[in-house]
C-alpha positions in Angstrom: -1.1 -87.7 -119.4 0.1 -88.6 -122.9 0.1 -85.4 -124.6 2.3 -83.9 -121.9 5.0 -86.7 -122.3 4.9 -85.9 -125.9 5.8 -82.1 -125.3 8.5 -83.2 -122.5 9.7 -85.8 -125.3 9.8 -83.1 -128.2 11.1 -80.5 -125.7 14.4 -82.9 -125.0 15.2 -83.4 -128.6 15.1 -80.7 -129.8 17.3 -79.3 -127.0 19.7 -81.6 -128.3 18.8 -81.6 -131.7 19.5 -77.2 -132.0 22.2 -76.0 -130.5 22.5 -73.6 -127.4 25.1 -71.2 -126.7 25.8 -69.5 -123.7 24.4 -65.6 -123.2 27.9 -64.4 -124.1 27.6 -66.0 -127.6 24.0 -64.7 -128.0 25.6 -61.2 -128.7 24.5 -59.8 -132.4 26.8 -60.2 -134.7 25.1 -59.1 -138.1 27.6 -55.9 -138.1 28.9 -56.5 -141.7 32.4 -56.1 -140.0 32.2 -59.2 -138.4 32.3 -61.2 -141.7 35.2 -59.7 -143.0 37.2 -61.0 -140.3 37.6 -64.5 -141.9 40.5 -62.5 -143.6 42.4 -62.3 -140.4 42.6 -66.2 -139.5 45.2 -67.9 -139.8 46.3 -69.7 -143.5 45.1 -73.3 -144.3 47.8 -75.8 -144.4 47.4 -77.9 -147.7 49.8 -80.3 -148.3 50.6 -81.4 -152.3 50.9 -85.0 -151.2 46.9 -84.8 -150.8 45.2 -86.7 -153.3 41.9 -85.3 -153.3 41.1 -81.7 -155.4 38.8 -79.3 -154.5 37.4 -77.0 -156.9 35.3 -73.8 -157.1 34.5 -71.2 -159.4 34.4 -67.5 -158.0 33.5 -64.0 -158.8 34.5 -60.8 -157.2 31.3 -60.4 -155.9 31.5 -63.9 -154.2 34.5 -63.4 -152.8 34.5 -63.1 -149.1 31.4 -65.6 -149.2 34.0 -68.1 -150.7 36.7 -67.2 -147.8 33.4 -68.3 -145.4 32.9 -71.5 -147.5 36.1 -73.1 -147.9 37.2 -72.2 -144.4 34.4 -74.0 -143.1 35.0 -76.9 -145.4 38.5 -77.2 -144.4 37.4 -77.1 -140.7 34.4 -79.1 -140.3 34.6 -81.3 -143.7 37.7 -83.5 -142.3 38.5 -84.0 -145.6 42.1 -83.2 -147.0 41.9 -81.8 -150.2 44.3 -79.6 -152.3 42.1 -76.9 -153.6 41.9 -75.2 -157.4 40.2 -71.4 -157.4 38.8 -71.1 -161.1 38.7 -67.2 -161.6 35.7 -66.3 -163.5 37.3 -63.5 -165.0 36.7 -60.5 -162.4 38.8 -61.3 -159.6 41.9 -58.9 -159.4 45.3 -60.3 -158.9 44.9 -58.1 -155.1 41.5 -60.8 -154.8 44.1 -63.7 -155.8 46.7 -62.9 -153.5 44.5 -63.4 -151.2 44.0 -66.6 -151.5 47.7 -67.7 -152.2 48.0 -66.2 -148.5 45.2 -67.8 -146.9 45.5 -71.3 -148.6 49.1 -71.2 -149.4 49.9 -74.1 -152.3 46.8 -73.6 -153.9 46.2 -73.2 -157.8 44.3 -70.1 -159.1 43.5 -70.9 -163.0 43.1 -67.6 -164.6 44.9 -67.2 -167.7 44.3 -70.6 -168.8 41.8 -69.7 -171.1 44.2 -69.8 -174.4 45.0 -73.4 -172.8 41.7 -75.3 -172.8 40.7 -73.3 -175.9 43.3 -75.8 -177.8 42.4 -78.6 -175.3 39.1 -78.2 -177.5 40.1 -77.5 -180.7 37.7 -80.2 -182.4 34.9 -79.4 -180.0 32.8 -76.3 -181.3 29.9 -76.7 -178.8 32.1 -77.0 -175.9 34.1 -73.9 -177.2 30.8 -71.9 -177.5 29.8 -72.9 -174.2 33.5 -71.7 -172.8 32.9 -68.3 -174.9 29.1 -68.1 -174.1 29.0 -68.2 -169.8 31.7 -68.0 -166.9 29.8 -71.3 -165.6 31.4 -73.3 -168.2 34.6 -72.9 -166.2 33.0 -75.4 -163.7 33.1 -78.1 -165.4 35.5 -77.7 -168.3 38.3 -76.6 -166.1 38.6 -79.3 -163.5 37.9 -81.9 -166.1 41.0 -81.0 -168.4 43.2 -79.1 -166.0 43.0 -81.2 -162.4 46.3 -83.2 -161.1 43.7 -85.8 -159.0 41.0 -88.5 -160.0 38.8 -88.0 -157.2 37.3 -84.0 -157.7 34.9 -82.0 -155.3 33.4 -79.1 -157.3 31.3 -76.7 -154.7 29.9 -73.4 -154.7 31.0 -70.7 -153.1 27.5 -70.2 -151.3 27.6 -73.3 -149.1 28.8 -73.5 -146.0 29.8 -76.5 -143.8 29.0 -76.9 -139.9 29.7 -80.7 -139.4 31.6 -84.1 -141.2 29.4 -85.6 -144.1 30.1 -89.5 -143.6 28.3 -90.0 -146.7 30.7 -87.8 -148.8 34.0 -89.0 -146.7 32.2 -92.9 -148.4 31.8 -91.6 -151.6 35.5 -90.7 -151.8 36.8 -93.5 -150.3 35.1 -95.6 -152.5 35.3 -93.3 -155.7 31.9 -93.2 -155.6 29.9 -90.3 -158.1 28.1 -88.2 -155.4 25.4 -85.5 -155.8 23.0 -83.4 -153.2 19.1 -84.2 -154.3 17.8 -80.7 -155.5 14.1 -81.9 -154.9 13.4 -81.1 -158.6 15.2 -81.2 -161.7 16.9 -77.0 -163.3 17.7 -78.3 -166.6 18.4 -76.4 -169.6 15.8 -78.7 -171.6 12.9 -80.6 -169.5 14.2 -84.1 -168.5 11.0 -85.9 -170.2 12.1 -84.0 -173.3 15.5 -85.3 -173.6 14.6 -88.7 -172.4 11.9 -88.9 -175.3 13.2 -86.8 -178.1 17.0 -86.9 -177.3 17.7 -90.0 -176.2 19.9 -88.0 -173.2 19.1 -89.9 -169.6 20.4 -87.3 -166.6 20.4 -88.3 -163.7 17.5 -87.1 -161.2 17.1 -83.9 -159.3 20.3 -82.9 -159.6 22.0 -79.9 -157.9 25.3 -79.5 -158.8 26.3 -76.8 -155.7 28.4 -79.8 -154.6 29.6 -83.0 -156.8 32.0 -85.5 -156.5 33.4 -87.4 -159.3 36.0 -89.5 -160.6 38.0 -87.3 -163.4 38.7 -90.3 -165.3 35.0 -91.7 -165.8 33.7 -88.0 -166.0 36.4 -86.7 -168.6 34.4 -87.9 -172.1 34.6 -84.4 -174.3 32.9 -86.5 -177.4 30.0 -87.0 -174.9 29.7 -83.8 -173.8 29.9 -81.7 -177.3 27.5 -84.0 -178.8 25.4 -83.3 -175.5 25.3 -79.8 -176.0 25.3 -79.9 -179.8 21.6 -81.8 -179.0 20.0 -79.7 -176.3 20.8 -76.5 -178.5 20.0 -77.5 -181.5 16.6 -78.7 -181.4 13.6 -78.2 -184.4 11.8 -74.8 -183.4 8.4 -76.7 -183.1 9.6 -77.7 -180.1 11.4 -74.9 -177.9 8.3 -74.7 -176.0 7.5 -78.4 -175.5 11.5 -78.8 -174.8 11.1 -75.9 -172.0 13.3 -76.4 -169.3 14.9 -74.0 -166.6 13.3 -70.5 -167.5 15.1 -67.6 -166.6 15.2 -64.0 -167.2 17.6 -65.1 -169.8 15.7 -67.0 -171.7 13.2 -66.1 -175.2 11.5 -69.2 -175.9 10.1 -67.6 -179.3 13.9 -66.2 -180.1 15.1 -66.5 -184.0 18.1 -67.1 -182.0 18.3 -70.9 -181.1 21.0 -70.0 -178.2 18.4 -67.7 -176.3 15.8 -70.7 -175.7 17.6 -72.3 -173.0 19.0 -70.8 -169.8 22.8 -71.3 -170.2 22.9 -71.1 -166.6 22.0 -74.4 -165.7 24.2 -75.8 -168.7 26.8 -76.8 -166.5 24.2 -78.4 -163.9 22.9 -80.5 -166.8 25.9 -81.7 -168.1 26.8 -82.9 -164.7 23.0 -84.6 -164.6 23.7 -86.3 -167.9 27.1 -87.6 -167.0 25.9 -89.1 -163.4 22.8 -90.1 -165.3 25.5 -93.1 -166.9 26.8 -94.1 -163.3 24.7 -96.7 -161.8 26.6 -96.3 -158.9 26.2 -92.7 -158.0 24.7 -91.8 -154.6 22.1 -89.0 -154.2 22.5 -87.9 -150.9 19.5 -86.8 -148.7 19.0 -83.0 -148.2 16.4 -83.4 -145.3 14.4 -85.7 -142.9 11.7 -85.2 -140.6 13.0 -88.3 -138.6 14.8 -86.8 -135.4 17.7 -89.2 -135.1 18.7 -87.9 -138.8 18.6 -84.1 -137.2 20.4 -85.3 -134.3 22.5 -87.7 -135.9 22.5 -88.0 -139.9 24.2 -86.7 -143.0 21.9 -84.1 -144.3 22.9 -82.2 -147.2 20.2 -78.8 -146.7 19.5 -76.0 -148.9 18.2 -72.3 -147.8 14.9 -72.2 -145.8 16.2 -74.8 -143.3 17.2 -74.8 -140.1 21.2 -75.3 -138.9 21.2 -78.9 -136.7 23.1 -80.8 -135.1 22.7 -83.3 -137.9 23.3 -80.5 -141.0 26.7 -81.0 -142.6 26.3 -78.4 -145.4 23.8 -76.2 -146.3 23.4 -74.6 -150.3 22.5 -71.1 -149.6 21.1 -71.1 -153.1 18.9 -68.5 -154.3 20.9 -66.3 -151.5 20.5 -62.8 -152.8 16.4 -63.2 -152.4 16.7 -64.8 -148.9 19.9 -63.1 -146.9 20.7 -66.4 -145.0 24.5 -67.3 -145.7 25.1 -63.7 -144.2 23.6 -63.2 -141.3 22.2 -66.6 -140.9 24.6 -69.4 -141.7 27.7 -67.0 -140.4 26.1 -66.2 -137.4 25.5 -69.6 -136.3 29.4 -69.9 -137.1 30.2 -66.7 -135.0 28.1 -67.7 -132.4 30.1 -71.3 -132.0 33.3 -69.5 -132.2 34.2 -70.4 -134.9 36.9 -67.3 -135.7 38.5 -67.9 -132.4 38.7 -71.6 -133.7 40.6 -70.2 -136.9 43.2 -68.2 -135.1 44.6 -70.3 -132.2 
């Protein structure tokens, strides 16, 4: 009898936790033509009086993805933010026009490299980072060119499904936040940074979405010194220092710049900046508690289900899993998201 009651209770809770759609909504949405329909939805109204700024670095291959990310943010997050698009250099004028069309009043930083290099005079490692990898624009451009004090930096592979009370509270109280990624992916191992370099990153930072006060993070001297320490380490410590390693890393290379993954340098610097903030908020990414799955602010990652308690999902490494398209977008389509945006 107890087993039967537990199964009934589980079935009842699951029916509350997971959204159910009518039969007409369960039609097949995997046709890629559906995905481009986001470009036929109405523009998002953005006010110049809003104090929050949302920054997103975009490349050409993630152009369509960015529209789903941004429109889901503006519809579901409940946050009012001015929008700044950082062009990685691959977006054509025609694609840039689409941002102005759908987000009137947005700022597109596409020709400011000379200005940022001027701002970085005296900071050679920051200049090298900017010239070496486009990901530098995800941290340096917002810090140097934003007009707001509180910023949200969001990747184009994030979809929103409901409000995040945790993020809203952080913004209200001026507290920095990030999502706990469950492990550290930094250019050097966290233990090596702490033991040998005197650098103390926050634990398990995933910089897919971070929020902070610019006035507390704009410290070019600290960033310059940190990059210098992370790059220029004695060769005998290279293997010991190994952090996140991908195909771009050659630990035995004679070129010190090839012994670390520049792709996660921005995430590492954000982790170090967050590490200096005692009131930083590490947002939960998952919970097995049914109440959290129903009511909680969950900021999830790839390979997790969409539930009532899901605020957002970061579809990291999605080229492997292919869940942003179709799984995440398909869920929004079944909700009638495109129709809601077109009203």
